[in-house]
C-alpha positions as CSV (number, residue, x, y, z in Angstrom):
1,M,-0.5,5.7,5.6
2,S,-3.3,6.9,3.3
3,Y,-6.3,5.5,1.7
4,T,-5.7,4.2,-1.9
5,P,-8.1,5.0,-4.7
6,Q,-9.3,1.4,-4.4
7,N,-10.0,1.9,-0.7
8,I,-12.0,5.1,-1.5
9,A,-14.0,3.2,-4.2
10,E,-14.7,0.5,-1.7
11,L,-15.9,3.0,0.9
12,N,-18.1,4.6,-1.7
13,V,-19.7,1.2,-2.5
14,L,-20.3,0.6,1.2
15,M,-22.0,4.0,1.4
16,L,-24.4,2.8,-1.2
17,F,-26.1,0.8,1.5
18,K,-28.2,3.5,3.0
19,S,-28.8,1.4,6.1
20,P,-25.9,-0.9,7.1
21,S,-28.4,-3.3,8.6
22,G,-28.0,-5.8,5.9
23,L,-31.7,-5.8,5.0
24,E,-31.2,-3.7,1.9
25,G,-29.3,-4.8,-1.2
26,V,-27.7,-3.0,-4.1
27,K,-26.9,-3.9,-7.7
28,I,-23.8,-2.6,-9.4
29,H,-24.7,-2.6,-13.1
30,K,-22.1,-3.5,-15.7
31,T,-22.4,0.0,-17.1
32,A,-21.0,1.4,-13.8
33,E,-17.6,3.0,-13.7
34,A,-14.8,0.5,-13.8
35,A,-13.6,1.6,-10.3
36,V,-17.0,0.8,-8.8
37,I,-17.2,-2.6,-10.5
38,S,-13.7,-3.4,-9.3
39,A,-14.5,-2.2,-5.7
40,A,-17.6,-4.4,-5.5
41,R,-15.7,-7.4,-6.8
42,H,-12.9,-6.8,-4.2
43,L,-15.5,-6.4,-1.4
44,Y,-17.2,-9.6,-2.5
45,E,-13.8,-11.5,-2.6
46,G,-13.1,-10.1,0.9
47,G,-16.3,-11.5,2.2
48,F,-18.1,-8.1,2.7
49,L,-20.8,-8.6,0.0
50,T,-22.9,-11.6,-1.0
51,Q,-22.6,-11.1,-4.7
52,V,-19.8,-10.0,-7.0
53,D,-22.1,-7.2,-8.3
54,G,-23.4,-6.1,-4.9
55,G,-26.2,-8.1,-3.4
56,Y,-26.4,-7.8,0.4
57,L,-23.9,-7.1,3.1
58,T,-22.5,-10.1,5.0
59,P,-22.0,-9.8,8.8
60,L,-18.5,-8.4,8.0
61,G,-19.9,-6.1,5.5
62,I,-22.5,-4.8,8.0
63,Q,-19.7,-4.0,10.4
64,A,-17.6,-2.3,7.7
65,A,-20.6,-0.3,6.4
66,E,-21.4,0.9,9.9
67,H,-17.8,2.1,10.3
68,A,-17.9,3.8,6.9
69,H,-21.1,5.6,7.7
70,S,-19.8,6.6,11.2
71,L,-16.6,8.0,9.6
72,Y,-18.5,9.9,7.0
73,D,-20.7,11.4,9.7
74,M,-17.7,12.4,11.8
75,L,-15.9,14.0,8.9
76,N,-19.0,15.9,7.8
77,S,-20.2,17.1,11.2
78,G,-18.2,20.3,10.9
79,G,-16.6,19.6,14.3
80,N,-19.8,20.1,16.2
81,E,-19.4,17.0,18.4
């Protein structure tokens, strides 16, 4: 099993939320790459985001963003943990 390009784009959108607390929103502009726009739309349709073009994280989105940030930190720790 591997991540699809769509999954990677969705993880990247979740990483745009600097703090996965749900207090900070993002706006995906219509001039963004098609993969980013598609990822935001898919996350919205899945109940992770409040707006089709970003908005805020829902409770499910907060949980997903926390996991995305944790995975990023683990992968980029250089094995120091």
